[in-house]
C-alpha positions as CSV (number, residue, x, y, z in Angstrom):
1,M,-29.4,-3.2,2.2
2,S,-26.9,-1.6,4.4
3,E,-24.6,1.4,3.0
4,L,-21.8,-0.5,3.7
5,A,-23.1,-3.6,1.6
6,K,-23.9,-1.2,-1.4
7,R,-20.5,0.0,-1.4
8,Q,-18.8,-3.4,-1.6
9,E,-20.8,-4.0,-4.6
10,T,-20.0,-1.2,-6.5
11,A,-16.6,-0.8,-8.3
12,H,-15.4,0.8,-11.6
13,P,-16.4,-1.3,-14.5
14,L,-12.8,-1.9,-15.6
15,V,-12.2,-3.3,-11.9
16,E,-15.1,-5.3,-11.9
17,A,-14.1,-6.8,-15.3
18,G,-10.8,-7.8,-14.0
19,R,-9.0,-5.6,-16.5
20,L,-7.7,-3.3,-13.8
21,M,-6.7,-3.4,-10.1
22,V,-7.0,-0.6,-7.9
23,V,-5.1,-0.5,-4.5
24,P,-5.4,1.6,-1.6
25,G,-2.6,2.7,0.5
26,V,-2.8,1.6,4.2
27,Y,-0.5,2.4,7.2
28,D,-1.9,0.6,10.2
29,V,-4.4,-2.3,11.1
30,L,-7.4,0.1,11.4
31,S,-6.7,1.6,7.9
32,A,-6.5,-1.8,6.3
33,K,-9.6,-3.1,8.1
34,I,-11.7,-0.1,6.8
35,A,-9.9,-0.7,3.2
36,E,-11.2,-4.3,3.6
37,S,-14.8,-3.3,4.7
38,V,-15.5,-1.6,1.6
39,G,-14.3,-4.6,-0.6
40,F,-11.0,-4.1,-1.6
41,P,-9.1,-7.5,-2.0
42,A,-5.7,-6.0,-1.9
43,V,-3.8,-3.2,-0.3
44,V,-0.7,-1.6,-0.3
45,L,1.3,-0.9,3.1
46,T,3.0,2.3,2.0
47,G,6.3,3.1,3.9
48,Y,5.4,6.9,3.8
49,G,2.4,6.4,5.7
50,V,4.1,3.9,8.3
51,S,6.8,6.2,8.8
52,A,4.2,9.1,9.2
53,S,1.9,7.4,11.4
54,Y,4.4,5.3,13.3
55,L,7.2,7.4,13.9
56,G,5.7,10.9,13.0
57,E,8.6,11.4,10.4
58,P,8.9,11.9,6.7
59,D,9.5,9.1,4.2
60,F,13.3,9.9,4.6
61,G,14.6,6.5,5.1
62,I,14.2,6.7,8.9
63,L,11.9,3.6,9.2
64,T,13.9,0.6,9.9
65,Q,13.0,-3.4,8.4
66,S,12.0,-4.3,11.4
67,E,9.3,-1.7,11.9
68,V,7.9,-2.1,8.7
69,L,8.0,-6.2,9.4
70,E,6.1,-5.7,12.7
71,V,3.4,-3.3,11.3
72,A,3.0,-5.7,8.4
73,R,2.5,-8.7,10.7
74,R,-0.2,-7.1,12.7
75,V,-2.0,-6.2,9.1
76,C,-1.6,-9.6,7.9
77,Q,-2.8,-11.1,11.1
78,A,-6.0,-8.9,11.5
79,T,-7.3,-8.8,8.0
80,G,-8.0,-11.2,5.0
81,V,-6.9,-8.8,2.2
82,R,-3.8,-9.2,0.3
83,V,-1.2,-7.2,1.6
84,I,1.7,-6.0,-0.6
85,V,4.5,-4.3,1.5
86,D,6.6,-1.3,0.6
87,G,10.0,-2.8,1.1
88,D,11.8,0.5,0.3
89,T,15.6,-0.6,-0.9
90,G,15.5,-3.8,0.8
91,F,17.4,-2.2,3.6
92,G,20.8,-3.4,2.3
93,G,21.9,-5.9,-0.1
94,G,20.7,-9.2,-1.4
95,V,21.0,-11.0,1.8
96,N,18.8,-8.2,3.7
97,V,16.4,-8.4,0.9
98,Q,16.1,-12.3,1.2
99,R,15.5,-12.1,5.1
100,M,12.7,-9.6,4.4
101,V,11.1,-11.6,1.9
102,R,11.3,-15.0,3.8
103,E,9.6,-12.9,6.8
104,L,6.8,-11.5,4.5
105,V,6.2,-15.0,3.0
106,A,6.0,-16.5,6.4
107,M,3.5,-14.1,7.8
108,G,1.2,-14.5,4.6
109,A,1.9,-11.0,2.8
110,G,1.2,-11.0,-0.8
111,G,4.0,-9.3,-2.3
112,V,7.0,-6.5,-2.1
113,I,7.9,-3.6,-3.7
114,L,11.6,-2.9,-4.1
115,E,13.2,0.4,-5.3
116,D,16.6,1.3,-6.7
117,Q,17.2,4.3,-4.8
118,R,20.4,5.0,-3.1
119,W,20.3,4.8,1.0
120,P,18.8,7.0,2.6
121,K,15.9,6.9,0.3
122,R,13.3,9.5,-0.6
123,C,9.5,9.3,-1.1
124,G,9.3,9.1,-4.8
125,H,7.6,12.5,-5.4
126,M,10.4,14.2,-3.3
127,R,13.4,15.9,-4.3
128,G,17.0,14.8,-3.6
129,K,16.9,11.1,-5.0
130,D,19.5,9.3,-6.4
131,V,19.6,5.5,-7.6
132,I,22.3,2.7,-7.5
133,D,23.6,0.8,-10.5
134,A,20.9,-0.9,-12.2
135,E,23.0,-4.2,-12.1
136,E,23.1,-3.9,-8.3
137,H,19.3,-3.6,-8.1
138,A,18.9,-6.5,-10.5
139,G,20.8,-8.5,-7.9
140,K,18.2,-7.6,-5.3
141,I,15.4,-8.6,-7.6
142,R,17.1,-12.0,-8.1
143,A,17.5,-12.5,-4.4
144,A,14.0,-11.6,-3.7
145,V,12.9,-14.2,-6.5
146,E,14.9,-17.2,-4.9
147,A,13.7,-16.3,-1.3
148,R,10.2,-16.4,-2.5
149,G,10.5,-19.9,-3.8
150,D,7.1,-21.5,-4.7
151,A,5.0,-18.9,-2.9
152,Q,2.3,-16.7,-4.6
153,F,4.1,-13.8,-3.8
154,V,4.3,-10.6,-6.0
155,I,7.7,-8.7,-6.4
156,T,7.3,-5.3,-7.7
157,A,10.5,-3.6,-9.4
158,R,10.3,0.1,-9.0
159,T,12.9,2.7,-10.4
160,D,13.1,6.2,-9.5
161,A,15.7,6.8,-12.4
162,L,13.4,8.7,-14.5
163,E,13.9,12.0,-12.3
164,T,17.7,11.3,-12.1
165,H,18.6,9.8,-15.3
166,G,15.7,10.4,-17.6
167,L,12.8,8.4,-19.1
168,A,14.9,6.3,-21.5
169,E,17.3,5.1,-18.8
170,A,14.2,4.1,-16.3
171,I,12.8,2.2,-19.1
172,R,15.9,0.3,-19.5
173,R,16.3,-0.3,-16.0
174,A,12.9,-1.7,-15.7
175,G,13.3,-4.0,-18.6
176,L,16.4,-5.3,-16.7
177,Y,14.7,-5.8,-13.7
178,K,11.9,-8.0,-15.7
179,E,14.7,-10.2,-16.9
180,A,15.5,-10.5,-13.3
181,G,12.4,-12.2,-12.5
182,A,10.2,-9.1,-11.0
183,T,6.6,-9.8,-11.7
184,V,5.1,-6.0,-11.6
185,L,7.2,-3.1,-13.3
186,F,6.7,0.2,-11.6
187,V,8.4,3.4,-13.1
188,E,8.1,6.0,-10.2
189,G,7.3,9.8,-10.9
190,P,6.2,10.3,-14.4
191,R,5.5,13.9,-14.9
192,T,3.2,13.9,-18.1
193,R,0.4,12.0,-19.8
194,E,3.1,11.5,-22.8
195,Q,5.7,9.8,-20.2
196,L,3.0,7.6,-19.0
197,R,2.0,6.7,-22.5
198,Q,5.6,5.9,-23.4
199,I,6.1,3.6,-20.5
200,G,3.0,1.8,-21.3
201,E,4.3,1.2,-24.8
202,A,7.9,0.3,-23.9
203,L,7.5,-2.2,-21.1
204,P,5.8,-5.6,-20.9
205,P,2.6,-5.9,-18.8
206,P,1.6,-5.8,-15.7
207,L,2.6,-2.1,-15.1
208,A,2.1,0.0,-12.1
209,V,1.2,3.5,-11.4
210,N,0.9,5.4,-8.2
211,L,-1.6,8.4,-8.0
212,I,-0.8,10.8,-5.3
213,E,-2.7,14.1,-4.4
214,G,-0.3,17.0,-4.9
215,G,2.4,14.8,-6.4
216,V,4.1,15.0,-9.8
217,T,2.2,12.3,-11.7
218,P,-0.9,13.7,-13.5
219,M,-4.2,12.4,-11.8
220,C,-5.5,10.5,-14.8
221,S,-8.9,8.5,-14.9
222,L,-8.7,4.8,-14.8
223,D,-9.7,4.6,-18.3
224,E,-6.8,6.8,-19.3
225,L,-4.4,4.6,-17.7
226,H,-5.7,1.2,-18.8
227,A,-5.8,2.6,-22.4
228,M,-2.1,3.5,-22.0
229,G,-1.4,0.1,-20.7
230,F,-1.4,0.1,-16.8
231,F,-2.9,-2.5,-14.7
232,S,-2.3,-1.7,-11.2
233,V,-3.1,1.7,-10.0
234,G,-2.2,2.8,-6.4
235,F,-4.0,5.5,-4.4
236,V,-1.3,5.0,-1.8
237,L,-1.7,8.0,0.2
238,S,-5.5,9.1,-0.2
239,G,-6.3,7.2,2.9
240,L,-3.5,9.0,5.0
241,Y,-4.3,12.2,3.7
242,A,-8.1,12.2,4.0
243,A,-7.6,10.7,8.0
244,A,-5.0,13.5,8.8
245,R,-7.5,16.2,7.4
246,A,-10.4,14.6,9.3
247,L,-8.5,14.5,12.5
248,R,-7.5,17.9,12.3
249,D,-10.9,19.4,11.5
250,T,-12.6,17.4,14.4
251,Y,-9.9,18.4,16.8
252,C,-10.3,22.1,15.5
253,E,-13.9,21.9,16.0
254,I,-13.7,20.6,19.5
255,R,-11.1,23.3,20.6
256,R,-13.2,26.1,18.8
257,T,-16.7,24.9,20.2
258,G,-16.0,22.6,22.8
259,S,-18.5,20.0,21.0
260,T,-18.6,17.7,17.9
261,A,-22.1,18.8,16.7
262,G,-20.7,20.6,13.8
263,A,-18.4,17.5,13.0
264,G,-21.0,14.6,13.7
265,D,-21.9,14.0,10.0
266,R,-18.4,13.3,9.2
267,M,-17.7,10.6,11.9
268,M,-18.7,7.1,12.7
269,D,-20.5,6.6,15.9
270,F,-19.9,4.3,18.9
271,D,-22.0,1.3,17.2
272,E,-20.8,1.8,13.8
273,F,-17.1,1.8,14.7
274,N,-17.8,-1.1,17.1
275,R,-19.1,-3.1,14.2
276,L,-16.0,-2.3,12.2
277,I,-13.7,-3.8,14.7
278,G,-15.7,-6.7,15.7
279,V,-16.9,-6.4,19.1
280,E,-19.7,-8.5,19.0
281,R,-17.6,-11.3,17.8
282,R,-15.2,-10.7,20.9
283,Y,-18.1,-10.7,23.3
284,A,-19.3,-14.1,21.6
285,E,-16.0,-15.6,22.1
286,D,-15.7,-14.2,25.9
287,E,-19.1,-16.0,26.7
288,R,-17.8,-19.3,25.7
289,F,-14.9,-19.2,28.0
290,K,-16.7,-17.9,31.2
291,P,-17.9,-20.8,34.0
292,A,-21.1,-22.2,33.4
293,K,-22.6,-20.6,36.3
294,D,-21.6,-16.9,34.9
295,R,-23.2,-17.5,31.4
296,P,-26.7,-16.2,30.4
297,R,-29.5,-18.8,30.5
298,G,-29.7,-20.7,27.3
299,S,-26.2,-20.0,26.1
């Protein structure tokens, strides 16, 4: 059995039992294909990651709706995973939210995350955030529900009010968004296990939480989070940070030594990478369209 196949068969017991969903963050087609190759059925297309990889910019509201939709379309076309798209604030009012949701449904995305920050937004673990009126964001959630229609499309309502208005207001807002039709509730930025526990006790399931290396939320175990009442656990920036470190280390090795000998055990080789992106499948397809005289005998 290949190492890849072994990895595909291995998951945390809570995940295997369907009692918890672990979702990695992706930021382009390649990262999504790698997540799919190791067995993840769903991914989050993170706005933080897309902004960093597509623009080289921080998650400061610089990314546009059209840029998010373009990357989402490419990921949906190239993979078979369920793609949950970070829709930031919806890039405007209810009409803008509806346009985005309809486009995501049409391309086959599996859901959207909508947050109640004031534009220009910030990454949920950065300083300088502010939020709009709760009733205004509830209207955006209702707009998303209407635009979704009968599609199997998850609407995650995120509130960033914990930092700006406190835990009680964040919980109140999340409840309001559930009444507006949100599928999943997501209170961003809990700073302690006690806050996580209170969120899990106060709000109806399913609940989502993000774990970010170096972020403000404690890096709890899956068992802890499940016991607290959470269902969806997002490791939304882990792949981005790992890729950035791997690239930097490899480039430093090349610059320092003029060789990759010291980094070879941390790299895919030519054949492994080609298997990941499906080179042999493309060779086979290419052969089918060649003139008969140019095809290998017996094909």
